[in-house]
C-alpha positions, 0 to 999 in steps of 0.5 A: 397125654393120649391125644395126638396133638403135638407138644408145647415145647420149651427150649432151655438155652439159646445154643446153635444146635438149637438154632440149626437143628432142633428149631427146625425139627420141631416146626417139622413135626408141627410142634408149638415152641412156647418160649426160650429160656436164657440166663441173659435177658437180652440174648434171650429176646433177641434169639426168640425174636429171631426165631419166631418164638413169643417168649424170652424168659430166665431158666425157672420161668421157662420150667414153670410155665403152664403151657409147656409139655416138654423142654429141649435142653440145650445147655452146656453138659455141666447144665444137663442134670440139674436143669433136667431134674428140675423140669422133671419135678415140674411136670415136663418131658426132656429131650437132653442134648448129649451127653445126658450128664456128666457122669453115671451118678447123674444120670441115675438121678434123672432116672430116678427123678423120671420114675417119680415124675413119670415123665420121660427123658431121652438122650438127643443122640439123633444119629440113631433115628437115620435110616442108615442106621436102621439098615445097618443094624438089620444086616448085623443082625442077620448075620449076612457078613458073620460075626462082627470082629472089629469095629472102627469109628472116627469123628473129629473136626477143629474147634478154633474158638477157644471161648467155646464151652467145649473148651472149658472144664468147668462146663463139662468140655472136651472131646470125649463128651463132645464127639466120642460119644458117638462112635461109643453109643454105635458101638454098643448098639451094633454089639449090644455089649459093654465095653472093657478099656484096653488102651487109651491115649489123650492130648489134654488141655493145660489147666486153667488157672487155680482149676484143676485139669484140662480137657481132653481135645483129642483121644484115641480108645481101644475097647473090647466088647464081649458078644455071644459070637465072640470078642469084638475090638473097637477102635475109637478116635474123636477129637476137636483139635484134628481136621474134619473126619466123620467115619464108621466101619465093621470088619466081619468074618466074611465082609465089610460094612461102612458108613462114610457119614454115620453121625452128621447125617442131617440134610445129606445123602449118605451111603452104606458100603456092604463089601462091593456094593452100595446102598443110598439113602435119601436126604432126610433130617434125623432130628425130626424123626428123633422129636416125632418119636419122642412126642409119640412116647410122651404121648403114650402111644408107643415106647421109647426106642432108647431108654435112660437105662441104656443112657446110664450104661453109655455114662458108665462107659464114658466115665471109664474112658474119661477116667483113663484119658486123664489119669495117663495123658500123653502130653 
């Protein structure tokens, strides 16, 4: 694809994130949303009508349409890998919600399918496209405050709806998948290194009747990142059973950097604290910035800033954290 025309999109799953974030982002870039795919025909039709989308169809019908160039996969986590792979084989590019898959093995299969089909897959970590993250990376790379020594990242909120898929282990639920992936991703991005795990503490739900294992609803990890300037210690908190807290900071040898709103940055004025100084960033939509970049890459105008190889390394780190969380729960 070499023209500068916006892509024609299909939305896989009538999810809240599609309504609140991706549909506005797609329309902000001038993209056409052709259809939404849903398991429940009535729900799909209602979702399509509510958002001015012409067609509500099944998953398979959505992927098979020849008037769609790209799919946004908004399914629960267990549906990310299988339906993304089907979409790739059908010749569609895929922007897939995070986490990209349930484990590194699934990401490797997605990578193989992407290479075989010649179509792109991108993990929808929209926070990476906010200008505050570019500025933070610039400051770290400049060495202005010396080498990083400690990283601290938190992302928590209260999820009271026990019917939500994030409480369901069969659907890929859990706070690490939902929230912990964000600070982990940013730590990897800033250190350009992969973590080893020093300690993990996690609260798990009781196993469902007749099932195996619950989900982690709160977790704390301490990790070590080896960098050319020495080791960096990373502390990470995530939970959907605790009040809202979203924060990230770096302790460097000669100062401190902090982002009060590192991940939930859509539609709010954000700030980066550099020691005693503060830089302010205008309200923007990082989802729209992400979509615009993905479309440019799909048209062949640029390379993806964040590759499937990066997603594979992220999944390997997530596998490490999840294994430790389930091996030694604290309740």
